[in-house]
ZAMARGU-4260 file (C-alpha; in steps of 0.2 Angstrom, whole numbers, plus 5000, padded with zeros to 4 digits):
<rodrens>
0) 4990/5087/4950 | 5005/5079/4960 | 5001/5063/4969 | 5013/5058/4983 | 5013/5040/4991
5) 5014/5034/5009 | 5018/5016/5014 | 5013/5014/5032 | 5025/5000/5038 | 5024/5003/5057
10) 5015/4993/5070 | 5020/4978/5081 | 5014/4964/5071 | 5007/4955/5086 | 4996/4944/5076
15) 5011/4937/5068 | 5021/4934/5084 | 5034/4926/5086 | 5039/4929/5068 | 5039/4948/5071
20) 5048/4947/5087 | 5065/4953/5080 | 5059/4961/5063 | 5045/4971/5055 | 5031/4961/5048
25) 5034/4971/5032 | 5051/4963/5030 | 5044/4946/5031 | 5045/4936/5015 | 5030/4933/5004
30) 5036/4919/4993 | 5052/4927/4986 | 5052/4945/4991 | 5050/4956/5007 | 5032/4960/5010
35) 5035/4979/5007 | 5040/4976/4989 | 5022/4973/4985 | 5014/4989/4991 | 5029/4999/4984
40) 5026/4991/4967 | 5008/4996/4968 | 5012/5014/4970 | 5025/5013/4957 | 5013/5005/4944
45) 5001/5020/4948 | 5015/5032/4942 | 5019/5038/4960 | 5038/5042/4962 | 5039/5052/4978
50) 5035/5041/4992 | 5036/5042/5011 | 5039/5026/5021 | 5033/5027/5039 | 5040/5014/5050
55) 5046/5011/5068 | 5062/5018/5076 | 5069/5001/5078 | 5066/4995/5060 | 5070/5011/5050
60) 5088/5007/5047 | 5083/4990/5039 | 5071/4999/5027 | 5085/5011/5022 | 5096/4997/5019
65) 5084/4989/5008 | 5079/5004/4997 | 5091/5018/5001 | 5084/5035/4994 | 5076/5026/4979
70) 5086/5036/4966 | 5092/5020/4958 | 5074/5016/4954 | 5070/5033/4948 | 5061/5036/4965
75) 5062/5049/4979 | 5060/5039/4994 | 5059/5047/5011 | 5057/5040/5029 | 5048/5045/5044
80) 5044/5036/5061 | 5029/5031/5070 | 5035/5029/5088 | 5019/5019/5094 | 5005/5011/5084
85) 4993/5025/5086 | 4982/5021/5071 | 4983/5023/5052 | 4976/5041/5053 | 4991/5046/5062
90) 5001/5044/5047 | 4994/5059/5039 | 4999/5070/5054 | 5017/5062/5053 | 5017/5066/5034
95) 5010/5083/5035 | 5026/5092/5028 | 5028/5078/5016 | 5011/5080/5009 | 5011/5099/5008
100) 4998/5105/4995 | 4997/5089/4985 | 4985/5074/4986 | 4992/5058/4993 | 4989/5039/4991
105) 4992/5029/5007 | 4994/5010/5006 | 4996/4999/5021 | 5013/4990/5021 | 5005/4973/5024
110) 4992/4974/5009 | 4995/4966/4993 | 4985/4970/4977 | 4987/4961/4961 | 4978/4964/4944
115) 4976/4979/4932 | 4977/4995/4942 | 4966/5006/4930 | 4954/5008/4944 | 4968/5016/4955
120) 4975/5027/4941 | 4957/5033/4937 | 4954/5038/4955 | 4970/5047/4957 | 4966/5057/4941
125) 4948/5061/4947 | 4949/5063/4965 | 4939/5077/4972 | 4942/5075/4991 | 4944/5057/4997
130) 4943/5040/4988 | 4941/5023/4995 | 4941/5005/4987 | 4929/4992/4992 | 4931/4973/4990
135) 4918/4959/4993 | 4923/4948/5007 | 4916/4933/5017 | 4919/4941/5034 | 4916/4959/5033
140) 4915/4962/5052 | 4934/4960/5052 | 4936/4976/5042 | 4930/4994/5040 | 4914/4991/5030
145) 4906/5003/5018 | 4887/5003/5013 | 4884/5008/4995 | 4868/5015/4988 | 4862/5019/4970
150) 4875/5026/4958 | 4889/5019/4969 | 4886/5032/4982 | 4894/5029/4999 | 4880/5029/5012
155) 4889/5024/5028 | 4905/5018/5035 | 4908/5007/5050 | 4923/5000/5059 | 4922/4981/5062
160) 4903/4981/5064 | 4895/4966/5073 | 4881/4967/5060 | 4888/4973/5044 | 4877/4983/5032
165) 4886/4975/5017 | 4900/4963/5012 | 4911/4977/5006 | 4927/4979/5016 | 4937/4995/5014
170) 4954/4989/5007 | 4970/4996/5013 | 4973/5009/5000 | 4966/5027/5001 | 4967/5043/4992
175) 4965/5060/5000 | 4968/5078/4996 | 4980/5089/5005 | 4966/5093/5019 | 4969/5076/5026
180) 4982/5081/5038 | 4971/5095/5046 | 4957/5083/5047 | 4967/5070/5055 | 4973/5082/5068
185) 4955/5086/5073 | 4951/5068/5077 | 4950/5060/5094 | 4957/5043/5098 | 4944/5029/5097
190) 4940/5018/5112 | 4956/5007/5108 | 4967/5023/5109 | 4970/5025/5090 | 4966/5038/5077
195) 4955/5028/5065 | 4956/5029/5046 | 4937/5027/5046 | 4934/5043/5055 | 4944/5052/5042
200) 4933/5044/5029 | 4917/5048/5038 | 4923/5067/5038 | 4925/5067/5019 | 4908/5058/5018
205) 4900/5071/5029 | 4908/5084/5017 | 4900/5076/5002 | 4917/5073/4994 | 4920/5054/4997
210) 4920/5042/4982 | 4922/5024/4980 | 4928/5011/4968 | 4922/4993/4970 | 4936/4981/4964
215) 4930/4968/4953 | 4934/4950/4951 | 4950/4954/4941 | 4959/4961/4956 | 4966/4950/4971
220) 4968/4959/4988 | 4977/4951/5002 | 4978/4958/5020 | 4993/4948/5026 | 4991/4952/5045
225) 4989/4934/5051 | 5000/4919/5047 | 4986/4911/5037 | 4984/4926/5026 | 5003/4928/5024
230) 5004/4910/5018 | 4989/4912/5006 | 4997/4927/4999 | 5014/4918/4996 | 5005/4903/4988
235) 4996/4915/4976 | 5012/4924/4971 | 5020/4907/4968 | 5006/4901/4957 | 5006/4916/4946
240) 5025/4917/4944 | 5026/4899/4941 | 5012/4899/4928 | 5017/4915/4919 | 5036/4915/4921
245) 5034/4933/4926 | 5039/4941/4943 | 5026/4950/4954 | 5033/4966/4962 | 5050/4965/4954
250) 5053/4984/4957 | 5068/4985/4945 | 5057/4979/4931 | 5043/4991/4935 | 5055/5005/4936
255) 5061/5001/4919 | 5043/4998/4911 | 5037/5014/4919 | 5051/5024/4911 | 5058/5029/4928
260) 5075/5023/4923 | 5083/5019/4907 | 5089/5002/4901 | 5107/5007/4905 | 5102/5011/4923
265) 5093/4994/4924 | 5109/4985/4918 | 5119/4994/4931 | 5107/4988/4944 | 5109/4970/4938
270) 5128/4971/4939 | 5126/4974/4958 | 5114/4960/4961 | 5121/4943/4969 | 5120/4928/4958
275) 5102/4921/4961 | 5086/4918/4952 | 5081/4936/4954 | 5096/4942/4945 | 5093/4929/4931
280) 5075/4935/4929 | 5081/4953/4928 | 5094/4948/4915 | 5080/4940/4905 | 5070/4956/4906
285) 5086/4966/4900 | 5088/4954/4885 | 5070/4957/4880 | 5072/4976/4880 | 5088/4976/4870
</rodrens>
């Protein structure tokens, strides 16, 4: 089964103002890379090569400048625009032709995941409709919240409830089959005028084809929508990279390790990089693969 990817990189980033006054929040730096590198790397590590980046009309050219068509990374990158922040679920309407008859994995452009992605690859391989991923948090009322029963069965889903039924937030990565676009088109905007992703999930739950994976302690998840969370994510990335001597979300290295490109392709990419620590790191990876 083919799985396509979507990165939703739209929105106004109002919680990060004034940092987002002149640029997309997904282009803000998380330690040493643009934020969007991290969700892109997650999709790549899951083996997804055909990816649609949905952004705003004013930011589209910057993302194209950053990645082009992705062919140098062995990817097929396409672009679409969300004119207004009308909700996460609208992405599936915008991407209807892109999705076609395939299943799709959507990741929010301001979400960072770190750790072994076996849970994601397993969900992609076994999805029978929709799949969500829960994460234990201290303040679940800030998120969509999932209530779980016996045998990991989803019992209910609520959007930012005042009195959450669990501490499991629904993280910003979702897998759905090709029916998701039609389901999204059948939804009505919520009280805040948006098409809610939780309404999509509730429809799959009603149809008895929604599964969930609870991400364990070995997985770190950051929703970087506030200055504090953005800083925390940057400090986390710095700590890991300094301790291990390995880059997080080096998309060229991931493309090489995933066999999306050859070592010769990788070396050609390095030749075009400016003199910087990022180039030195890529050169070290090339030497290790000789």
